[in-house]
KEMI-672804 format. One record per residue: x, y, z of N, C-alpha, C in turn; residue in one letter. Coordinates in steps of 0.05 Angstrom, whole numbers, plus 32768, in hexadecimal, padded with zeros to 4 digits. Example, Ala and Ser with C-alpha at 12.3 -4.5 7.8 and 13.67 -1.06 7.14 Angstrom:
   neast   nnorth    nup   caeast   canorth   caup   ceast   cnorth    cup   fido
    8108     7F8E   809C     80F6      7FA6   809C    8108     7FBE   809C      A
    8101     7FD3   808E     8111      7FEB   808F    8102     8001   809D      S
This chain:
   neast   nnorth    nup   caeast   canorth   caup   ceast   cnorth    cup   fido
    7DB5     80B0   8043     7DBE      80A7   8029    7DDB     80B1   8024      M
    7DED     809F   801D     7E08      80A6   8018    7E0B     80AC   7FFA      V
    7E15     80C4   7FF4     7E1A      80CC   7FD8    7E38     80CC   7FD3      L
    7E3F     80C3   7FBB     7E5B      80C3   7FB3    7E62     80DA   7FA1      E
    7E78     80E7   7FA6     7E81      80FD   7F95    7E9E     80F8   7F8E      K
    7EA4     80F8   7F74     7EBF      80F2   7F6C    7ED2     810A   7F71      Q
    7EEA     8103   7F7B     7EFF      8117   7F7F    7F14     8111   7F69      F
    7F14     8121   7F54     7F25      811C   7F3D    7F3C     812F   7F3A      G
    7F47     812F   7F22     7F5F      813F   7F1D    7F5A     815D   7F21      E
    7F44     8167   7F18     7F3E      8184   7F1B    7F3C     818B   7F38      A
    7F30     8179   7F48     7F2E      817E   7F65    7F49     817D   7F72      D
    7F5A     816A   7F6A     7F75      8169   7F75    7F85     8181   7F6E      A
    7F82     818A   7F56     7F91      81A2   7F4D    7F89     81BA   7F5E      R
    7F6F     81BD   7F63     7F65      81D3   7F72    7F6D     81D2   7F90      A
    7F70     81B9   7F9A     7F77      81B5   7FB6    7F95     81B8   7FBB      A
    7FA6     81B4   7FA7     7FC3      81B4   7FAB    7FCC     81CE   7FB7      L
    7FDA     81CE   7FCE     7FE3      81E7   7FDA    7FFA     81F3   7FCB      P
    7FFD     820D   7FCD     8013      821B   7FC1    8022     822A   7FD6      H
    803D     822A   7FD5     804D      8237   7FE9    804C     8255   7FE6      L
    804D     8263   7FFD     804F      8280   7FFD    806C     8288   7FFC      K
    8072     82A0   7FF2     808E      82A9   7FEE    809D     82A9   8009      F
    808F     82B0   801F     809D      82B3   8038    8098     829B   804B      D
    8090     8284   8040     808D      826C   8050    80A8     8263   805B      D
    80A8     8256   8073     80BF      8249   807D    80B7     822D   8085      N
    80CB     821D   808F     80C5      8201   8095    80AF     81FD   80AA      K
    80AC     8211   80BB     8097      820E   80D0    807C     8217   80C6      F
    807A     822C   80B6     8061      8234   80AB    8056     8220   8097      T
    8068     8211   808B     805F      81FB   8079    8053     81E4   8088      R
    8059     81E2   80A2     804D      81CD   80B2    8060     81B8   80BC      G
    805B     81AE   80D4     806C      8199   80DF    805C     817F   80E0      M
    8068     816A   80D5     805B      8150   80D6    806B     813E   80E8      C
    805F     8134   80FD     806B      8122   8110    8060     8106   810B      E
    8072     80F2   810A     8069      80D7   8105    8073     80C4   811B      L
    8061     80B2   8124     8068      809D   8136    8064     8083   8127      I
    8079     8079   811C     8078      8063   8108    8090     8051   8109      V
    808F     803B   80FB     80A7      802A   80F7    80AF     801A   810F      G
    809D     8009   8119     80A4      7FF8   8130    80BA     7FE4   812A      G
    80C4     7FD6   813E     80DA      7FC4   813A    80D5     7FAE   8125      P
    80BC     7FA5   8123     80B5      7F90   8110    80B2     7F9A   80F3      E
    80A9     7FB3   80F0     80A4      7FBE   80D5    80B1     7FDA   80D2      F
    80CB     7FDB   80D4     80D8      7FF6   80D2    80D4     8003   80B7      P
    80D1     7FF3   80A1     80CE      7FFF   8087    80B6     8010   8084      G
    80A0     8009   8092     8088      8018   8091    808D     8035   809B      A
    809D     8037   80B0     80A3      8051   80BB    80B4     8062   80A8      G
    80C6     8054   809A     80D8      8062   8087    80C7     806D   8070      V
    80B5     805C   8065     80A4      8065   804E    8092     807C   8056      L
    8085     807A   806D     8073      8090   8075    8082     80AA   807A      A
    809A     80A8   8086     80A9      80C0   808C    80B3     80CD   8072      S
    80BD     80BD   8060     80C7      80C9   8047    80B1     80D5   8036      L
    8099     80C9   8037     8082      80D4   8029    807A     80EF   8035      A
    807A     80F1   8050     8073      810A   805D    8087     8120   8056      A
    80A0     8118   8054     80B5      812C   804E    80B6     8134   8031      N
    80A8     8125   8020     80A9      812B   8003    8093     813E   7FFA      S
    8082     8147   800C     806B      8157   8004    8069     8171   8014      L
    8052     8178   801E     804C      8193   8027    805A     819B   8041      A
    805D     8189   8053     8068      8190   806E    8085     819A   806B      A
    808B     81AE   807B     80A6      81BA   807A    80BA     81AE   808E      G
    80AF     819F   80A1     80C0      8194   80B7    80B5     817A   80C0      Y
    80C4     8165   80BD     80BA      814A   80C4    80CB     813E   80DA      V
    80BD     8135   80EF     80CA      8127   8105    80BE     810B   8108      T
    80CF     80F7   8109     80C6      80DC   810C    80CF     80D0   8127      T
    80BC     80C6   8136     80C2      80B7   814F    80C1     809A   8148      Y
    80D8     808D   814A     80D9      8071   8140    80EF     8061   814E      T
    80F1     8048   8148     8104      8035   8154    811D     8034   8143      W
    8131     8026   814D     814D      802A   8143    8150     8022   8126      K
    8143     800C   811C     8147      8004   8100    813C     8019   80ED      D
    8123     8022   80F2     8118      8036   80E1    8127     8050   80E4      A
    8130     8057   80FC     813F      8070   8100    8158     8070   80EF      A
    8166     805A   80EF     817F      8058   80DF    817A     805C   80C1      R
    8165     804F   80B8     815E      8051   809B    8155     806D   8093      A
    8145     807A   80A4     813B      8095   809E    8152     80A8   809D      I
    8164     80A6   80B1     817B      80B9   80B1    818D     80B5   8099      R
    818F     809D   808F     81A0      8097   8078    8193     80A1   805E      A
    8178     809F   805C     816A      80A6   8043    8164     80C3   8042      K
    815A     80CF   8057     8153      80EB   8057    815B     80F8   8072      Q
    8174     8101   8074     817D      810C   808D    816F     8126   8095      P
    815F     8132   8083     8150      814A   808A    8139     8144   809E      S
    8132     812A   80A0     811D      8122   80B3    8129     811F   80CF      I
    811C     812C   80E3     8125      812A   80FE    811B     8110   810A      V
    812D     8100   8116     8125      80E6   8120    8129     80E5   813E      V
    8115     80DC   814D     8116      80DB   816A    810C     80BF   8173      R
    8112     80B8   818B     8109      809F   8197    80EB     80A1   819D      K
    80DD     808A   819B     80C0      808B   819F    80B7     8097   81B9      P
    80C5     8090   81CF     80BD      809A   81E9    80BE     80B8   81EB      K
    80CE     80C5   81DB     80D1      80E2   81DC    80B6     80F0   81D5      E
    80A6     80E2   81C5     808C      80EE   81BE    807B     80F4   81D7      F
    807F     80E3   81EC     806F      80E6   8204    8075     80FF   8214      L
    808C     810A   8210     8095      8121   8221    8098     813B   8212      T
    8095     813A   81F7     8099      8153   81E8    807E     8162   81E4      R
    8080     817B   81DD     8069      818C   81D8    8060     8189   81BB      D
    8046     8183   81B7     803C      817F   819C    8026     8193   8195      H
    8025     81AA   81A3     8012      81BE   819B    801C     81CD   8182      T
    800A     81D9   8174     8010      81E8   815C    800F     8206   8162      A
    8024     8215   815B     8024      8232   815F    8014     823F   8149      A
    8009     8257   814D     7FFA      8265   8138    800B     8268   811E      P
    7FFF     8260   8108     800D      8262   80EE    8021     824D   80E9      G
    8023     823A   80FC     8036      8224   80F9    8027     8209   80FE      K
    8019     8200   80EA     8008      81E8   80ED    8019     81CF   80F3      P
    800B     81BB   80FD     8018      81A2   8105    8004     818B   8103      K
    800E     8173   80FE     7FFE      815B   80FF    800F     8144   8108      A
    8001     812F   8112     800F      8117   811B    8004     80FF   810B      V
    8016     80EE   8102     800F      80D5   80F4    8018     80BE   8106      V
    8007     80AB   810B     800F      8094   811C    8004     807A   8110      I
    8014     8065   8112     800A      804A   810C    801A     803A   80F8      G
    8027     8046   80E5     8034      8037   80D0    804A     8025   80DC      C
    8046     800B   80DA     805B      7FF9   80E4    805B     7FF4   8102      G
    8046     7FFE   8111     8045      7FF9   812D    8039     7FDD   8133      L
    8044     7FD0   8148     8039      7FB7   8151    8025     7FBB   8167      S
    8012     7FA8   816B     7FFD      7FAC   817F    8008     7FA4   819B      P
    801B     7FB4   81A5     8026      7FAE   81C0    8022     7FC5   81D3      D
    802B     7FC2   81EB     8025      7FD7   8200    8033     7FF1   81F9      D
    804B     7FF0   81EE     8059      8009   81E8    804A     8019   81D3      E
    8041     800B   81BE     8031      8018   81A9    8017     8023   81B4      A
    800A     8014   81C6     7FF1      801D   81D2    7FF5     8037   81E1      A
    800B     8039   81F0     8011      8051   81FF    8015     8069   81EC      E
    8022     8064   81D5     8027      807A   81C2    800D     8082   81B4      L
    7FFC     806E   81AE     7FE2      8075   81A1    7FD1     8086   81B4      V
    7FD0     807F   81CD     7FC0      808E   81E0    7FCC     80AA   81E4      L
    7FE6     80AC   81E3     7FF3      80C7   81E6    7FED     80D8   81CD      A
    7FEE     80CB   81B6     7FE8      80DA   819D    7FCB     80E4   819C      A
    7FB9     80D4   81A8     7F9D      80DC   81A8    7F98     80F5   81BA      L
    7FAB     80FB   81CB     7FA8      8112   81DC    7FB1     812D   81CF      Q
    7FC0     812B   81B9     7FCA      8144   81AD    7FB2     8153   81A1      V
    7FB5     816D   81A0     7F9F      817E   8196    7FA1     8183   8178      E
    7FB7     817C   816C     7FBB      8180   814F    7FAF     8168   8140      V
    7FAA     816B   8126     7F9F      8155   8116    7FB0     813C   8119      P
    7FA2     8125   8119     7FAE      810B   811D    7FA6     80F8   8107      L
    7FB9     80EB   80FA     7FB4      80D7   80E5    7FBB     80BC   80F1      V
    7FA7     80AA   80F1     7FAB      808F   80FD    7FAA     807A   80E7      M
    7FC0     806B   80E5     7FC2      8057   80CF    7FCC     803D   80DB      D
    7FC9     8027   80CB     7FD6      800E   80D1    7FD3     8005   80EE      G
    7FEA     8002   80FB     7FEB      7FF7   8116    7FDA     8007   812A      G
    7FD7     8020   8126     7FC7      8030   8139    7FA9     8028   8138      A
    7FA0     801F   8121     7F84      8017   811F    7F7E     7FFD   812E      L
    7F93     7FEE   8134     7F8F      7FD4   8142    7F85     7FD9   815F      A
    7F88     7FF1   8169     7F80      7FF7   8185    7F64     8002   8186      F
    7F56     8004   8170     7F3C      8012   8170    7F26     8003   817F      M
    7F2A     7FE9   8185     7F16      7FDB   8195    7F19     7FDF   81B3      N
    7F2D     7FEE   81BB     7F32      7FF4   81D7    7F20     800A   81E1      R
    7F15     8008   81F9     7F03      801C   8203    7F11     8037   8207      A
    7F2A     8036   8211     7F38      804F   8216    7F3F     805E   81FD      D
    7F44     804F   81E7     7F4A      805C   81CD    7F30     8068   81C2      V
    7F1A     8059   81C4     7F01      8064   81BA    7EF9     807D   81CA      K
    7EFC     807C   81E4     7EF6      8093   81F5    7F07     80AB   81ED      E
    7F21     80A7   81E7     7F32      80BD   81DF    7F2A     80C8   81C4      A
    7F20     80B7   81B2     7F17      80C0   8198    7EFD     80D1   819C      L
    7EEC     80C9   81AD     7ED3      80D8   81B2    7EDA     80F3   81BE      V
    7EEE     80F4   81D0     7EF6      810D   81DC    7F03     811F   81C7      T
    7F13     8114   81B5     7F1E      8124   819F    7F08     8130   818E      R
    7EF4     8120   8188     7EDE      812A   8177    7ECF     8141   8185      A
    7EC9     813D   819F     7EBB      8152   81AF    7ECB     816C   81B0      K
    7EE6     8169   81B2     7EF7      8180   81B3    7EFF     818C   8198      N
    7EF4     817E   8183     7EF9      8186   8167    7F17     8185   8160      K
    7F25     8170   816A     7F40      816B   8162    7F3E     8158   814A      F
    7F47     8160   8133     7F43      8150   811A    7F52     8135   811B      P
    7F44     8121   8111     7F50      8106   810F    7F4A     80FA   80F4      T
    7F5D     80EA   80EA     7F5A      80DC   80D1    7F60     80BE   80D6      V
    7F4F     80AD   80CC     7F54      8090   80CD    7F57     8086   80B0      L
    7F6B     8075   80AB     7F71      806C   8090    7F70     804D   808E      T
    7F59     8041   8092     7F58      8024   8090    7F56     8019   8074      P
    7F61     8001   806F     7F59      7FF2   8057    7F40     7FE2   805E      H
    7F36     7FD2   804B     7F1C      7FC5   804F    7F1C     7FB3   8068      A
    7F31     7FA4   806C     7F32      7F92   8083    7F32     7FA1   809D      G
    7F41     7FB7   809F     7F41      7FC7   80B7    7F27     7FD5   80BB      E
    7F1A     7FDD   80A5     7F00      7FEA   80A7    7EEB     7FD7   80B2      A
    7EED     7FBE   80A9     7EDA      7FAA   80B4    7EDD     7FA6   80D2      A
    7EF6     7FA7   80DB     7EFB      7FA4   80F8    7EF1     7FBC   8107      R
    7EF4     7FD4   80FB     7EEA      7FEC   8108    7ECC     7FEC   810B      L
    7EBF     7FE2   80F6     7EA1      7FE0   80F7    7E98     7FCB   810B      L
    7EA7     7FB5   810B     7EA0      7F9F   811E    7EA3     7FA9   813B      K
    7EB8     7FB8   8141     7EBD      7FC2   815C    7EA6     7FD5   8164      A
    7E9D     7FE5   8151     7E87      7FF8   8158    7E6D     7FE9   815C      E
    7E68     7FD4   814C     7E50      7FC4   814F    7E50     7FB7   816B      A
    7E67     7FAE   8173     7E69      7FA1   818E    7E65     7FB5   81A4      E
    7E6E     7FCE   81A0     7E69      7FE2   81B4    7E4B     7FE8   81B7      R
    7E3E     7FE9   81A0     7E21      7FEE   81A0    7E12     7FD7   81AF      C
    7E1B     7FBF   81AA     7E0F      7FA8   81B8    7E12     7FAA   81D6      A
    7E2A     7FB3   81DF     7E2E      7FB7   81FC    7E1D     7FCD   8207      E
    7E19     7FE2   81F7     7E09      7FF9   8200    7DEB     7FF2   8202      Q
    7DE2     7FDF   81F2     7DC6      7FD7   81F3    7DBE     7FCD   820F      E
    7DD0     7FC1   821D     7DCA      7FB6   8237    7DC5     7FCB   824C      S
    7DCB     7FE4   8245     7DC7      7FFA   8258    7DAA     8005   8257      L
    7D9B     7FFC   8243     7D80      8007   823F    7D6B     7FF0   823F      F
    7D53     7FF6   8247     7D3D      7FE4   8244    7D35     7FE4   8226      D
    7D2B     7FCE   821C     7D25      7FCC   8200    7D0E     7FDE   81F8      T
    7CFF     7FE8   820B     7CE9      7FFB   8205    7CF3     8018   8203      S
    7D0C     801C   820B     7D18      8037   820B    7D20     803E   81EE      D
    7D18     8056   81E5     7D21      805E   81CA    7D3F     805E   81C6      P
    7D4E     8062   81DB     7D6B      8061   81D9    7D75     8045   81D2      S
    7D67     8031   81DD     7D6F      8015   81D6    7D6B     8011   81B8      W
    7D54     801A   81AE     7D4E      8016   8191    7D63     8024   8180      Q
    7D6B     803C   8188     7D7E      804B   8178    7D99     803D   8178      W
    7DA2     8034   818F     7DBC      8026   8191    7DBB     800C   8182      V
    7DA5     7FFE   8184     7DA2      7FE4   8177    7DA3     7FE8   8158      H
    7D96     7FFB   814E     7D96      8000   8131    7DB2     8008   8128      E
    7DC0     8019   8138     7DDB      8020   8130    7DED     8008   8130      R
    7DEA     7FF7   8144     7DFB      7FDF   8145    7DF6     7FCD   812D      G
    7DDD     7FCA   8125     7DD6      7FB9   810E    7DE2     7FC6   80F4      E
    7DE2     7FE0   80F3     7DED      7FEE   80DB    7E0B     7FE9   80D9      Q
    7E19     7FEB   80F0     7E36      7FE6   80EF    7E3C     7FC9   80E9      Y
    7E2C     7FB7   80F4     7E31      7F9A   80F0    7E2C     7F92   80D3      A
    7E19     7F9F   80C6     7E12      7F98   80AB    7E24     7FA5   8096      A
    7E32     7FBA   809D     7E42      7FC9   808A    7E58     7FB8   807E      A
    7E5D     7FBB   8064     7E71      7FAB   8056    7E84     7FBE   8047      D
    7E9D     7FC1   8050     7EAF      7FD4   8044    7EB5     7FCE   8026      P
    7EB2     7FB4   801F     7EB8      7FAD   8003    7E9F     7FB1   7FF1      K
    7E88     7FA9   7FFB     7E6F      7FAB   7FEC    7E65     7FC8   7FEA      A
    7E68     7FD7   7FFF     7E5E      7FF3   7FFF    7E72     8004   800F      D
    7E89     800A   8002     7E9E      8019   8011    7E97     8035   8018      P
    7E85     8042   8008     7E7D      805D   800F    7E6E     805E   8029      A
    7E5B     804B   802C     7E4C      804B   8045    7E5E     8043   805D      Q
    7E70     8030   8058     7E82      8027   806D    7E94     803F   8077      A
    7E9E     804E   8064     7EAF      8065   806B    7E9F     8079   807B      A
    7E86     807E   8073     7E75      8091   8081    7E6F     8088   809D      A
    7E69     806E   80A0     7E63      8063   80BB    7E7B     8065   80CD      L
    7E93     805E   80C3     7EAB      805F   80D3    7EB1     807C   80DC      I
    7EAE     808E   80C9     7EB3      80AA   80CF    7EA1     80B4   80E6      A
    7E88     80AC   80E4     7E75      80B5   80F9    7E7A     80A7   8113      N
    7E81     808D   8112     7E84      807E   812B    7E9C     8088   813B      A
    7EB2     8090   812D     7ECB      8097   813A    7ED0     80B5   813A      Y
    7EBE     80C5   812F     7EC1      80E2   812F    7EDA     80EB   8120      G
    7EDF     80DD   810A     7EF8      80E2   80FB    7EF3     80E1   80DD      A
    7F04     80ED   80CE     7F03      80E9   80B1    7F0D     80CD   80AB      V
    7EFE     80BE   809B     7F05      80A3   8094    7F0F     80A3   8077      C
    7F27     8098   8073     7F32      8094   8058    7F32     8076   8054      V
    7F1D     806B   8047     7F1B      804E   8043    7F29     8047   8029      L
    7F40     803A   802C     7F52      8034   8016    7F49     801C   8006      K
    7F4C     801D   7FEC     7F45      8007   7FDA    7F4B     800E   7FBE      G
    7F42     7FFE   7FAA     7F46      8005   7F8E    7F3B     8021   7F88      P
    7F24     8027   7F93     7F1A      8042   7F96    7F1B     8049   7FB3      D
    7F23     8061   7FBA     7F25      8068   7FD6    7F10     807D   7FDE      T
    7F03     8078   7FF5     7EEC      8088   7FFD    7EF4     8099   8016      Y
    7EED     80B3   8015     7EF4      80C5   802A    7EDA     80D1   8035      I
    7ED5     80CD   804F     7EBD      80D7   805C    7EC4     80E6   8075      S
    7EB6     80FD   8078     7EB7      810B   8092    7EA0     8101   80A3      V
    7EA1     8106   80BE     7E8A      80FE   80CF    7E71     810D   80C7      P
    7E5A     8101   80CD     7E41      810F   80C8    7E2B     80FE   80BE      G
    7E31     80E4   80B7     7E1C      80D2   80AD    7E0F     80C5   80C5      F
    7DF7     80CF   80CD     7DEA      80C6   80E5    7DD5     80B1   80DF      V
    7DC4     80B6   80CB     7DAF      80A3   80C5    7DAA     80A2   80A7      Q
    7D9D     808D   809E     7D9A      8088   8081    7D8C     809F   8073      E
    7D7A     80AD   8081     7D6B      80C3   8074    7D7D     80DB   806E      S
    7D94     80DC   807B     7DA6      80F3   8076    7DB4     80F0   805B      D
    7DBA     8106   804F     7DCB      8106   8037    7DE7     810C   8040      E
    7DF9     80FA   803A     7E15      80FD   8043    7E27     80F7   802B      H
    7E39     810A   8024     7E4A      8107   800D    7E65     80FB   8015      T
    7E6D     80E7   8007     7E87      80DA   800A    7E97     80DE   7FF1      V
    7EB0     80E8   7FF3     7EC1      80EC   7FDC    7ECE     80D1   7FD4      L
    7ED1     80CD   7FBA     7EDD      80B5   7FB0    7EF3     80BC   7F9C      V
    7F0A     80B0   7F9F     7F21      80B4   7F8D    7F23     809A   7F7D      V
    7F20     809C   7F63     7F20      8085   7F51    7F3A     8083   7F41      T
    7F4E     8090   7F49     7F68      8091   7F3B    7F79     8078   7F41      E
    7F70     8067   7F53     7F80      8051   7F5C    7F87     803D   7F46      G
    7F9A     802C   7F4D     7FA5      8018   7F3A    7FAD     7FFF   7F4A      T
    7FAB     7FE7   7F3E     7FB4      7FCF   7F4C    7FD2     7FCF   7F52      P
    7FE0     7FE1   7F45     7FFD      7FE3   7F4A    8002     7FEB   7F68      A
    7FEE     7FF7   7F74     7FF1      7FFF   7F91    7FEC     7FE8   7FA4      L
    7FE4     7FD1   7F9A     7FDF      7FBA   7FAB    7FF9     7FAD   7FB3      A
    8008     7FBB   7FC3     8023      7FB3   7FCB    8029     7FBC   7FE7      K
    8038     7FAC   7FF6     803E      7FB3   8012    804D     7FCE   8013      A
    8044     7FDF   8025     8052      7FF8   802A    8045     8010   801D      G
    8033     800B   8009     8027      8022   7FFC    8014     8031   800F      T
    8008     8023   8021     7FF7      8031   8035    8007     8043   8047      G
    801F     803B   804D     8031      804C   805E    8038     8066   804F      D
    803D     8063   8035     8042      807B   8024    802A     808D   8025      V
    8012     8082   8023     7FFA      8092   8023    7FF6     80A0   803E      L
    7FFC     8092   8054     7FF9      809F   806E    800B     80B7   8071      A
    8024     80B5   8068     8037      80CB   8068    802E     80E2   8056      G
    8023     80DA   803F     801A      80EE   802C    8003     80FF   8037      T
    7FEF     80F1   8042     7FD9      80FF   804F    7FE2     810F   8066      I
    7FF3     8104   8077     7FFD      8112   808E    800C     812C   8087      G
    801A     812C   8071     8029      8144   8069    8016     815A   8061      S
    8001     8153   8053     7FED      8168   804C    7FDD     8172   8064      F
    7FD6     815F   8076     7FC8      8167   808E    7FD9     817A   809F      V
    7FF3     8173   80A1     8006      8183   80B0    8009     819F   80A5      A
    8004     81A3   808B     8007      81BD   807F    7FF1     81D0   8085      S
    7FDC     81C5   8092     7FC5      81D6   809A    7FAD     81D5   8088      G
    7FAE     81C2   8074     7F97      81BF   8063    7F7F     81B4   8073      M
    7F67     81BA   8069     7F4F      81AD   8074    7F51     818F   8071      A
    7F47     8180   8085     7F4C      8164   8085    7F42     8155   806C      L
    7F29     815A   8064     7F1E      814C   804D    7F2E     8151   8034      E
    7F36     816A   8030     7F46      8171   8019    7F61     8165   801A      A
    7F6E     8165   8031     7F89      8159   8035    7F88     813B   802F      A
    7F74     812E   8039     7F71      8111   8035    7F6C     810B   8018      C
    7F5A     8119   800C     7F53      8114   7FF0    7F6A     8119   7FDD      S
    7F78     812F   7FE2     7F8F      8135   7FD1    7FA5     8121   7FD5      L
    7FAA     8119   7FEE     7FBE      8104   7FF4    7FB8     80EA   7FE6      G
    7F9F     80E2   7FE7     7F96      80C9   7FDA    7F9A     80CB   7FBC      V
    7F92     80E2   7FB0     7F94      80E5   7F93    7FB1     80E4   7F8A      F
    7FC3     80F3   7F97     7FDF      80F4   7F8F    7FEC     80D9   7F93      L
    7FE6     80CB   7FA8     7FF0      80B0   7FAD    7FE8     809D   7F97      H
    7FCE     809E   7F90     7FC4      808E   7F7A    7FD1     8095   7F5F      A
    7FD3     80AF   7F5A     7FDF      80B8   7F41    7FFD     80AF   7F40      R
    800B     80B0   7F56     8026      80A7   7F57    8028     8089   7F50      A
    8015     807A   7F5B     8015      805D   7F55    800F     8058   7F38      G
    7FFD     8068   7F2C     7FF7      8065   7F10    800E     806C   7EFE      R
    801C     8082   7F05     8033      808B   7EF5    804A     8076   7EF7      L
    804E     806B   7F0F     8062      8057   7F13    805B     803E   7F02      A
    8042     8037   7F02     8039      8020   7EF2    803D     8023   7ED5      G
    8038     803C   7ECB     803C      8041   7EAF    8059     8040   7EA7      E
    806A     8049   7EB9     8087      804B   7EB3    8095     8030   7EB6      A
    808C     8020   7ECA     809B      8008   7ED2    808B     7FEE   7ECD      L
    8072     7FF1   7EC7     8060      7FD9   7EC6    8054     7FD5   7EE1      G
    803A     7FCF   7EE2     802C      7FCD   7EFB    8038     7FB8   7F0E      E
    8041     7FA2   7F03     804C      7F8D   7F13    8065     7F95   7F22      L
    8073     7FA9   7F18     808D      7FB1   7F23    808C     7FC8   7F37      C
    8074     7FD2   7F3C     8072      7FE9   7F4E    8075     7FE0   7F6B      V
    8085     7FEF   7F7A     8088      7FEB   7F97    8081     8005   7FA5      T
    807E     8003   7FBF     8078      801B   7FCF    808E     8030   7FCB      A
    80A7     8026   7FCA     80BE      8039   7FC6    80BB     8048   7FAB      E
    80B1     803A   7F97     80AE      8047   7F7D    8097     805A   7F7D      R
    8082     8053   7F8B     806B      8066   7F8E    8076     8080   7F9B      V
    8085     807D   7FB0     8091      8094   7FBD    80A2     80A5   7FA9      L
    80B1     8098   7F98     80C1      80A5   7F84    80B0     80B6   7F71      H
    8098     80AC   7F6B     8087      80B9   7F57    8074     80CE   7F62      Y
    8075     80D2   7F7C     8063      80E6   7F88    8069     8102   7F7D      I
    8083     810B   7F7B     8088      8125   7F6F    807D     8127   7F52      P
    807F     8112   7F43     8075      8112   7F28    8056     8114   7F28      K
    8049     8108   7F3C     802C      810A   7F3E    8025     8127   7F44      A
    8034     8134   7F55     802F      8150   7F5B    8032     8161   7F42      V
    8047     815C   7F33     804D      816B   7F1A    8037     8167   7F05      C
    802A     814F   7F06     8015      814A   7EF2    7FFD     815C   7EF6      S
    7FFB     8169   7F0D     7FE4      817B   7F12    7FEB     8198   7F0B      L
    8004     819D   7F03     800C      81B8   7EFD    7FFF     81C2   7EE3      A
């Protein structure tokens, strides 16, 4: 049984991190982003600026030339590198110097992006997968890498919207169908795989987002942030219907956020809090709440019709101050 628990203003206020007097840019955390492909450079700019606007003390973006030029012009404090450099650099986190990687915003489903996604899945630090990175989830090598991350307890976050969530569930249902052929129908393992496949196939992210988030989290061994008018955050652990599994829900959302680019701002927001060393569920929930609050504040000031992703980004500091 999936239970819903609201994550509201009091929870966000309690989760909001506070700086220590002797913090430096590295103890605040390093957020690395692989974002902003040639077709969608703006997504990389928005995600990078969001990450740099919050908890992380040091932001590095691996991106292509158009996004690189824009990021350097808008916020020169962000370190910008070429995408291929991610493959050769060290991404381990030193004691007391947390780190996280965000990948996917504005990436196209091509071979170069696939190589970067597989490389990101090998890092031992927390990984946030958004947008274009989720397009590779139907690949066997990507699923295998996710399973390995889960076994090694390397934290992962997936941030699908309803359409992406439906594709993630479909991919898992298809995997279960393939696994059925490995067992005789009289084998209890066949029955278990068959029932799981039916559960994934029947799940509807729009009709029952809480259950969909729980199923995705369990299937991929990752925290699932299922984005929508209300956003649902689930950690892995929902195995069967008889289990009680709690999914957090943020109801602060507004239709003003139904605009291209706002998901990229959210990915950077979550990534910044994850990079600071916060627990994954708290980082995701706080990021979702502040992103939604920023959208609401922007809508109140400008009118819901006039809100853009850039304006949501502008109102994030005001959203933080609203919790003071």
